[in-house]
C-alpha positions in Angstrom: -55.9 -9.9 -12.8 -52.7 -9.1 -14.6 -52.5 -9.5 -18.4 -51.1 -12.7 -19.9 -47.6 -12.5 -21.2 -46.7 -14.1 -24.5 -42.9 -14.2 -24.1 -40.5 -14.6 -21.2 -38.3 -11.9 -22.8 -37.2 -9.3 -20.2 -37.9 -11.5 -17.2 -35.1 -12.6 -14.9 -34.5 -15.2 -12.2 -36.5 -14.3 -9.1 -39.4 -12.7 -10.9 -42.8 -14.0 -9.8 -45.6 -15.1 -12.2 -48.8 -17.0 -11.9 -49.1 -20.0 -14.1 -52.4 -21.7 -15.0 -52.1 -25.2 -16.4 -55.1 -27.1 -17.9 -55.5 -30.5 -16.2 -58.1 -33.3 -16.4 -60.2 -34.5 -13.5 -59.4 -38.2 -12.9 -62.9 -39.2 -12.0 -65.0 -37.3 -14.4 -62.5 -36.6 -17.2 -63.5 -32.9 -17.2 -60.8 -30.3 -17.9 -60.0 -27.7 -15.2 -57.4 -25.0 -14.7 -54.9 -25.2 -11.8 -53.2 -21.8 -11.0 -50.1 -21.4 -8.9 -47.6 -18.7 -8.0 -44.2 -19.5 -9.4 -40.8 -18.0 -9.6 -38.5 -17.9 -12.6 -35.4 -20.0 -12.0 -33.3 -19.2 -15.1 -33.1 -17.0 -18.1 -35.6 -18.3 -20.8 -34.3 -20.0 -23.9 -33.6 -18.1 -27.0 -37.1 -18.6 -28.4 -38.6 -17.1 -25.3 -41.1 -19.9 -25.3 -39.9 -22.2 -22.5 -38.7 -21.4 -19.0 -38.1 -23.3 -15.8 -40.4 -22.2 -12.9 -40.5 -23.2 -9.2 -43.8 -23.5 -7.4 -43.8 -21.2 -4.4 -44.8 -23.4 -1.5 -43.4 -24.3 1.9 -41.5 -27.5 1.0 -41.1 -27.8 -2.8 -40.0 -31.2 -4.3 -37.4 -30.4 -7.0 -38.6 -33.4 -9.0 -42.3 -32.2 -9.1 -42.3 -28.5 -8.4 -39.7 -27.3 -10.8 -41.2 -27.4 -14.3 -40.4 -26.2 -17.7 -43.4 -24.2 -18.9 -44.5 -23.6 -22.5 -45.8 -20.0 -22.6 -47.9 -20.7 -25.7 -49.7 -23.6 -24.1 -50.0 -22.5 -20.4 -51.3 -19.1 -19.2 -48.5 -17.1 -17.6 -49.0 -13.7 -16.0 -46.2 -11.5 -14.6 -46.9 -10.1 -11.1 -45.0 -6.9 -10.2 -43.3 -6.9 -6.8 -45.7 -4.3 -5.3 -48.6 -6.8 -6.0 -47.0 -9.9 -4.4 -49.1 -11.4 -1.6 -47.3 -11.6 1.8 -47.0 -15.5 1.6 -45.4 -15.2 -1.9 -42.8 -12.8 -0.5 -42.1 -15.2 2.4 -41.8 -18.3 0.2 -39.6 -16.5 -2.4 -37.3 -15.3 0.3 -37.1 -18.7 2.0 -36.1 -20.4 -1.3 -33.6 -17.7 -2.1 -31.9 -18.3 1.3 -32.0 -22.1 0.7 -30.4 -21.7 -2.7 -33.3 -23.0 -4.8 -33.7 -19.5 -6.4 -30.5 -17.9 -7.5 -30.7 -14.2 -8.2 -28.0 -11.7 -9.1 -28.5 -8.1 -8.1 
């Protein structure tokens, strides 16, 4: 498991991270962690604390799957390109071609 990052500084659009968010079970009220692969959409704000991320899945809903994440509240881990699972590579490429992820190389 990669180490948690405490700032988005140095990351760029198109980079892949895992993001764990604490949620509450509706029936029991017990807290649990939900972890997803996400892609950075834009350069983080000046504080380096907030950044917009896109969930990497087949058909993301821009209203639900693009979220601004607080790096001090949620657990975010950078994933280097050589460690991306095959499905993450495929979803990232699909969203780049569709224009949801805008990268400059």
